C-alpha positions as CSV (number, residue, x, y, z in Angstrom):
1,M,1.1,26.0,3.0
2,Q,-2.0,23.9,2.0
3,D,-0.7,20.3,2.3
4,F,-2.9,19.6,5.5
5,K,-5.5,22.5,5.5
6,D,-8.4,20.1,5.2
7,I,-7.1,17.1,7.1
8,D,-8.9,17.7,10.3
9,N,-12.2,18.8,8.7
10,K,-13.1,15.7,6.9
11,R,-16.2,13.8,8.0
12,R,-17.4,10.2,7.3
13,R,-21.0,9.8,6.3
14,R,-22.8,6.6,7.0
15,G,-24.9,5.1,4.3
16,A,-28.5,4.2,5.0
17,G,-29.0,0.6,5.4
18,T,-31.6,-1.4,3.3
19,A,-33.9,-4.0,4.9
20,K,-33.5,-7.5,3.5
21,G,-36.4,-9.0,1.7
22,Q,-38.2,-11.8,3.1
23,E,-38.9,-13.5,-0.1
24,G,-35.4,-14.8,-0.3
25,R,-35.3,-16.8,2.9
26,N,-37.6,-19.6,1.6
27,A,-36.7,-19.5,-2.1
28,F,-35.6,-23.1,-2.2
29,K,-37.8,-24.4,0.7
30,N,-40.1,-26.6,-1.6
31,L,-37.7,-28.0,-4.0
32,Q,-37.5,-31.7,-4.0
33,E,-34.6,-33.9,-5.1
34,S,-35.3,-37.0,-7.1
35,R,-33.9,-40.4,-6.1
36,P,-31.3,-40.7,-8.9
37,Q,-30.0,-37.3,-7.8
38,K,-29.9,-38.4,-4.2
39,R,-27.8,-41.5,-5.1
40,R,-25.3,-39.4,-7.1
41,L,-24.9,-37.1,-4.2
42,K,-24.3,-39.9,-1.9
43,I,-21.3,-40.9,-4.1
44,I,-20.0,-37.4,-5.0
45,L,-20.2,-35.7,-1.6
46,P,-17.8,-38.2,0.2
47,I,-15.3,-37.7,-2.4
48,V,-15.6,-33.9,-2.2
49,A,-15.3,-34.0,1.4
50,L,-12.2,-36.1,1.2
51,I,-10.5,-33.8,-1.3
52,L,-11.1,-30.7,0.9
53,A,-9.9,-32.6,4.0
54,S,-6.6,-33.3,2.3
55,F,-6.2,-29.7,0.6
56,P,-4.0,-28.3,3.5
57,I,-1.5,-31.2,3.2
58,L,-1.4,-31.0,-0.6
59,S,-0.8,-27.3,-0.4
60,L,2.4,-27.8,1.4
61,F,3.8,-29.4,-1.7
62,G,2.1,-27.2,-4.3
63,S,2.2,-23.6,-3.0
64,P,5.4,-21.4,-3.5
65,R,7.3,-20.5,-0.4
66,P,7.8,-16.7,0.1
67,K,11.4,-15.4,-0.2
68,P,13.2,-14.0,2.6
69,A,13.5,-10.1,2.5
70,G,16.7,-9.0,0.6
71,S,17.4,-12.2,-0.9
72,I,18.3,-12.5,-4.6
73,A,15.4,-13.9,-6.6
74,K,16.0,-16.8,-8.7
75,T,15.6,-15.9,-12.3
76,P,16.5,-17.4,-15.6
77,P,20.3,-17.0,-16.2
78,V,21.3,-13.8,-18.1
79,P,22.7,-14.7,-21.5
80,L,26.3,-13.5,-21.6
81,S,25.8,-12.4,-25.3
82,R,23.6,-9.4,-24.2
83,V,24.6,-8.4,-20.9
84,D,23.6,-4.7,-19.9
85,N,24.3,-2.9,-16.8
86,W,21.7,-4.4,-14.6
87,G,22.1,-7.8,-16.0
88,A,25.8,-7.4,-15.1
89,F,24.8,-6.3,-11.7
90,R,22.5,-9.3,-10.9
91,L,25.3,-11.8,-12.2
92,A,28.0,-10.2,-10.2
93,A,25.7,-10.4,-7.0
94,E,24.8,-13.9,-7.6
95,A,28.6,-14.9,-7.9
96,Y,29.9,-12.4,-5.2
97,P,29.8,-15.0,-2.2
98,N,32.5,-17.0,-4.2
99,A,34.5,-14.1,-5.0
100,S,38.3,-14.0,-4.0
101,E,41.6,-12.2,-5.0
102,Q,43.3,-13.8,-7.8
103,G,46.2,-12.5,-9.5
104,G,45.8,-9.0,-8.3
105,T,42.1,-8.8,-9.1
106,F,38.9,-9.6,-7.1
107,S,36.9,-12.0,-9.3
108,A,34.4,-15.0,-9.1
109,P,33.3,-17.7,-11.4
110,L,29.9,-17.6,-13.1
111,A,27.5,-20.5,-12.9
112,Q,27.1,-20.6,-16.6
113,G,30.9,-20.4,-17.1
114,G,33.1,-17.4,-17.4
115,T,34.3,-14.9,-14.9
116,V,33.2,-11.6,-13.2
117,V,35.8,-9.1,-12.3
118,Y,35.0,-6.6,-9.6
119,A,36.4,-3.1,-8.7
120,I,36.7,-4.0,-5.1
121,N,39.3,-2.0,-3.0
122,E,40.7,-5.0,-1.2
123,P,42.7,-3.2,1.7
124,M,39.4,-1.2,2.5
125,Q,37.3,-4.4,2.3
126,R,39.5,-6.4,4.4
127,R,39.9,-3.6,7.0
128,V,36.1,-3.5,7.4
129,E,35.4,-7.2,7.5
130,K,38.3,-7.4,10.3
131,L,36.9,-4.6,12.1
132,M,33.3,-6.1,12.2
133,K,34.6,-9.5,13.3
134,E,36.9,-8.2,16.1
135,Y,34.1,-6.1,17.6
136,Q,31.7,-9.0,17.3
137,V,29.1,-6.6,15.6
138,P,25.6,-8.1,15.9
139,Y,24.8,-7.0,12.5
140,G,26.8,-4.7,10.3
141,L,26.7,-3.5,6.7
142,F,29.1,-1.5,4.3
143,V,29.0,-0.3,0.8
144,A,31.3,2.1,-1.0
145,L,31.2,3.3,-4.6
146,E,33.1,5.8,-7.0
147,P,30.9,8.8,-7.1
148,K,31.8,9.8,-10.8
149,T,31.5,6.3,-12.4
150,G,29.2,4.3,-9.9
151,R,31.7,1.3,-9.8
152,I,31.1,-0.3,-6.4
153,L,34.4,-0.3,-4.4
154,A,33.3,-2.5,-1.4
155,T,30.4,-4.4,0.0
156,V,30.5,-6.1,3.3
157,S,27.8,-8.0,5.3
158,H,28.5,-9.4,8.9
159,S,26.4,-10.8,11.7
160,T,27.7,-12.4,14.9
161,L,24.2,-13.2,16.1
162,Q,22.6,-14.7,13.1
163,P,25.0,-16.5,10.6
164,G,23.2,-16.6,7.2
165,W,21.7,-13.1,7.7
166,E,24.5,-11.6,5.7
167,K,23.3,-13.1,2.3
168,G,21.4,-10.2,0.6
169,A,21.4,-8.0,3.6
170,C,23.1,-5.1,1.8
171,Y,20.3,-5.1,-0.7
172,N,17.6,-4.9,1.9
173,V,16.1,-1.8,3.5
174,Y,16.3,-0.3,6.9
175,P,15.0,2.9,8.7
176,M,17.4,5.6,7.3
177,A,17.1,7.9,10.5
178,S,18.6,11.2,10.0
179,L,20.2,10.5,6.8
180,F,16.8,11.6,5.7
181,K,17.8,15.2,6.8
182,I,19.6,15.4,3.5
183,I,16.5,15.2,1.5
184,T,14.9,17.8,3.8
185,A,17.7,20.2,3.2
186,T,17.7,19.5,-0.7
187,A,14.0,20.4,-0.9
188,A,14.4,23.6,0.9
189,L,17.6,24.8,-1.0
190,E,16.2,23.7,-4.4
191,E,12.9,25.7,-3.6
192,K,14.9,28.7,-2.5
193,K,13.4,28.7,0.7
194,V,16.7,29.0,2.7
195,S,20.6,29.0,2.4
196,A,23.1,26.8,4.0
197,D,23.8,29.4,6.6
198,T,20.3,30.7,7.2
199,P,19.7,31.2,11.0
200,F,16.8,28.9,12.2
201,A,14.8,29.2,15.5
202,F,13.6,26.2,17.4
203,N,12.7,24.9,20.7
204,G,13.3,21.6,22.5
205,R,16.6,19.5,23.1
206,L,18.6,18.8,20.1
207,T,17.6,15.1,20.0
208,S,14.0,15.8,20.9
209,E,11.6,13.5,19.0
210,N,8.3,15.3,19.9
211,P,7.2,18.0,17.5
212,K,5.0,19.7,20.2
213,Y,8.1,21.0,21.7
214,W,9.8,22.5,18.5
215,R,7.6,25.2,17.6
216,V,8.9,28.7,18.3
217,R,7.4,31.1,20.8
218,A,7.3,35.0,21.1
219,R,10.7,34.9,23.0
220,G,13.2,32.6,24.5
221,N,13.8,30.6,21.3
222,Q,17.1,28.9,20.4
223,E,18.8,29.7,17.0
224,M,21.2,27.8,15.0
225,P,22.6,28.1,11.3
226,L,21.2,25.3,9.1
227,S,24.9,24.2,8.3
228,I,25.7,23.7,12.0
229,A,22.2,22.1,12.6
230,M,23.0,19.6,9.9
231,G,26.4,18.7,11.5
232,K,24.7,18.3,15.0
233,S,21.6,16.6,13.5
234,V,19.2,18.8,15.3
235,N,15.7,17.2,15.1
236,P,13.7,20.4,16.0
237,V,15.4,22.4,13.1
238,F,14.8,19.9,10.4
239,G,11.3,19.1,11.6
240,R,10.4,22.7,11.5
241,L,12.1,23.1,8.1
242,A,9.9,20.4,6.7
243,G,6.7,21.1,8.4
244,E,6.6,25.0,8.3
245,V,9.0,25.8,5.2
246,V,9.2,23.1,2.8
247,G,5.7,21.4,3.0
248,R,4.6,17.9,2.3
249,D,4.4,17.7,-1.5
250,P,7.8,19.5,-2.2
251,L,9.4,17.0,0.3
252,L,7.9,13.9,-1.3
253,L,8.8,15.3,-4.7
254,Y,12.4,15.5,-3.8
255,A,12.4,12.1,-2.1
256,G,11.1,10.8,-5.5
257,R,14.0,12.5,-7.2
258,Y,16.3,10.7,-4.9
259,G,14.6,7.3,-5.9
260,F,12.3,6.7,-3.1
261,N,9.1,4.9,-3.7
262,Q,10.3,3.6,-7.1
263,N,12.8,0.9,-8.5
264,I,15.7,3.1,-9.6
265,F,18.0,0.1,-10.0
266,P,15.7,-2.3,-12.1
267,G,17.0,-5.8,-12.5
268,S,19.4,-5.6,-9.6
269,P,18.7,-7.1,-6.2
270,V,18.4,-3.8,-4.4
271,V,15.1,-3.3,-2.7
272,P,13.4,0.0,-3.5
273,S,13.4,2.5,-0.7
274,T,10.3,4.0,0.8
275,A,9.1,7.2,2.0
276,P,5.2,7.0,2.8
277,A,3.2,10.3,2.6
278,P,2.7,11.7,6.0
279,G,-0.8,12.1,7.2
280,S,-0.6,15.2,9.6
281,V,1.7,18.1,10.0
282,D,3.4,16.5,13.1
283,E,4.2,13.4,11.0
284,L,5.5,15.5,8.3
285,M,7.8,17.3,10.8
286,R,8.9,13.8,12.2
287,M,9.7,12.6,8.7
288,G,11.7,15.7,7.7
289,A,13.7,15.1,11.2
290,G,14.4,11.6,10.2
291,L,12.2,10.0,12.9
292,D,9.8,8.3,10.7
293,H,10.6,4.3,11.1
294,D,8.7,3.6,7.7
295,V,11.2,5.8,5.6
296,K,13.6,3.2,4.7
297,G,16.7,2.6,2.4
298,S,19.3,0.2,1.6
299,P,23.0,0.8,2.2
300,F,23.3,0.8,-1.6
301,H,21.0,3.6,-1.9
302,A,22.4,5.6,0.9
303,A,25.7,5.6,-0.6
304,A,24.3,6.4,-4.0
305,I,22.6,9.4,-2.3
306,M,25.9,10.5,-0.9
307,A,27.6,10.1,-4.0
308,T,25.0,12.3,-5.7
309,V,25.9,15.2,-3.6
310,A,29.6,14.4,-4.4
311,N,28.8,14.4,-8.0
312,G,27.2,17.7,-8.3
313,G,23.7,16.5,-8.1
314,V,23.8,13.7,-10.8
315,M,23.1,10.2,-9.6
316,M,25.2,7.4,-11.2
317,A,24.0,3.9,-11.8
318,P,26.0,1.7,-9.4
319,S,28.0,-1.2,-11.1
320,L,29.2,-4.3,-9.2
321,A,30.8,-5.8,-12.1
322,N,33.8,-4.1,-13.7
323,E,33.9,-6.6,-16.4
324,I,32.7,-9.9,-17.4
325,R,34.3,-12.6,-19.6
326,D,32.6,-15.8,-21.0
327,A,33.9,-19.4,-20.8
328,K,36.3,-18.6,-23.6
329,G,37.7,-15.5,-22.1
330,T,36.0,-13.3,-24.6
331,L,35.1,-9.9,-23.0
332,V,31.3,-9.6,-23.1
333,Y,30.8,-6.6,-20.6
334,S,32.9,-3.7,-19.6
335,H,31.6,-1.0,-17.2
336,K,30.8,2.3,-18.7
337,P,29.5,5.1,-16.3
338,Q,25.8,5.6,-16.8
339,A,24.0,8.7,-15.5
340,L,20.7,7.7,-13.9
341,R,19.2,11.3,-13.3
342,T,19.8,14.7,-12.2
343,V,18.5,15.2,-8.7
344,F,19.3,18.8,-8.1
345,T,21.4,21.6,-9.1
346,P,25.4,22.1,-8.8
347,E,24.5,25.1,-6.6
348,T,22.5,23.0,-4.2
349,A,25.4,20.3,-4.2
350,A,27.8,22.9,-2.9
351,S,25.5,24.3,-0.2
352,L,25.0,20.6,0.8
353,A,28.5,19.9,0.9
354,H,29.2,22.9,3.0
355,M,26.4,21.7,5.4
356,L,27.6,18.2,5.4
357,S,31.3,19.2,6.3
358,T,30.4,20.3,9.6
359,T,29.5,16.8,10.9
360,V,33.1,15.8,11.1
361,K,34.5,19.4,12.1
362,T,32.1,20.1,14.9
363,G,29.2,17.6,14.8
364,T,28.2,14.1,15.6
365,S,31.4,12.5,14.1
366,R,33.9,14.8,15.4
367,R,35.0,12.3,18.1
368,A,35.6,9.5,15.7
369,F,37.5,11.6,13.3
370,H,39.8,13.5,15.9
371,D,42.2,12.0,18.6
372,R,42.2,13.0,22.2
373,R,44.1,16.1,21.6
374,G,41.6,17.3,18.9
375,R,43.9,16.6,16.0
376,P,42.1,15.2,12.8
377,M,42.7,11.6,12.0
378,L,42.7,12.3,8.4
379,A,44.5,15.5,8.3
380,S,44.9,15.8,4.5
381,V,41.5,14.5,3.5
382,S,38.3,16.7,3.8
383,V,35.3,14.8,4.6
384,A,31.5,15.5,4.1
385,A,29.2,13.3,6.2
386,K,25.9,12.5,7.9
387,T,25.0,10.4,10.7
388,G,21.8,8.7,11.7
389,S,20.5,7.0,14.9
390,I,17.1,5.2,15.4
391,D,15.8,2.1,17.1
392,G,14.5,-0.8,14.8
393,D,12.9,-4.3,15.0
394,D,14.1,-6.0,11.9
395,P,16.6,-7.1,13.1
396,A,16.0,-5.7,16.7
397,G,18.5,-3.3,17.8
398,H,19.8,0.2,17.7
399,Y,20.6,1.3,14.2
400,S,23.7,3.5,13.7
401,W,24.3,5.1,10.2
402,F,27.2,6.8,8.7
403,A,27.4,8.0,5.1
404,A,30.2,10.2,3.7
405,Y,32.3,11.1,0.6
406,A,36.0,12.3,0.3
407,P,38.0,14.2,-0.6
408,M,35.5,17.1,-0.8
409,E,37.5,18.9,-3.5
410,D,37.8,15.8,-5.8
411,P,35.6,13.0,-4.6
412,Q,36.9,9.6,-5.1
413,I,34.8,7.5,-2.7
414,A,31.2,7.7,-1.2
415,L,30.2,5.2,1.5
416,A,27.5,4.1,3.8
417,V,27.9,2.1,6.9
418,L,25.1,0.5,9.1
419,V,25.9,-1.1,12.5
420,I,23.0,-2.5,14.5
421,N,23.9,-2.9,18.1
422,Q,21.8,-4.4,20.9
423,H,22.1,-3.9,24.7
424,K,25.7,-3.8,24.8
425,W,27.3,-1.5,22.1
426,R,30.2,-2.8,20.1
427,I,31.2,0.0,17.7
428,K,29.3,3.0,16.1
429,A,29.0,3.3,12.3
430,T,31.1,6.5,12.4
431,S,34.3,4.6,13.6
432,V,33.7,2.0,10.9
433,G,33.5,4.7,8.3
434,E,36.7,6.5,9.6
435,Q,38.6,3.2,9.5
436,A,37.4,2.6,6.0
437,L,38.5,5.9,4.7
438,E,41.9,5.5,6.4
439,A,42.4,2.2,4.5
440,F,41.2,3.8,1.3
441,F,43.4,6.8,1.4
442,R,46.6,5.0,2.9
């Protein structure tokens, strides 16, 4: 691996300073001003001083104010005569706060006249809203979509601590934590470095966050198949997988294929996800394990990532509007599935599905999906999932992620949940996800 072989050998060179010439110091020493010039300066200088003194006050009225993160930027109205997929998304996002159920459909009036109709699954939407209110979730976000078509089935934002935070919050980005292990696994599988059940040696606790404890020794190492390590979200395994098997450039390549560091939803309010290049092997290992706080994504992107696995490696464009009609009732937009890109092969998708299925069976989501006797809560529905957990500061709290799709044999829904708890935990994202799936498949 050659990603970092020269990183510790770089040296900085100091440029030689040049002495300042003496002739410049007194260049204007002997210049004399004429009396008319002096009189003009006596008039002009006070005026200039007055303008400069008043500039801070004037700037309050003339300078634009920065837009809050995740807010929907004010742009000229999209003409209904030529609405494309992303224009429809923006119109639907702007109208969404006024949406309600009318005549069996979830719809909202448009500012320029007309109506947008959503594909919202109302029972699931209401279940998640009720759950977040009952548990007084400090900050909570939920997005669900249809993997094969990209139609958005639910979007919920809630905050008990900060009313108003909800506006645009689903479009903003947050530390993705262990959800990024999916990208690490994808890179390793696509590069034919491992299989889903490759035994992998490691050291340190499963939740260890320090790469210096992860490297294997001559003897006494722990070992676990990658599929089980995915379900249990083992940091040392995916840290070593990224740093010692995949490498920096391939990992960033597949992060890019998933849509990080670029605007894959152009014209929509969704903020692009970020995955900065790591500067050392240890940073690469932390990134692969999902411990890099600067790797951020939105709930929309997280749901789209899970939907891509469900859809055999093909990412579909998410659509918030199912149809749009103008003020006369004429249909001007009807959603048609649009493939954005092929991220990986169907073979890799099958391997990822196998790995993600262990999260609910034996991994970090087992408790939320089984009762006290160990019986599955969704006995007839197979679920592929991934959890994530990390501390964050915008807003401050502990970030709990859950992303999933189901049923695995014929995926009908992909979802992402983010719950940000503070000192007193209210509910985990896994429980919200399980309740959402119950409502969807009821």
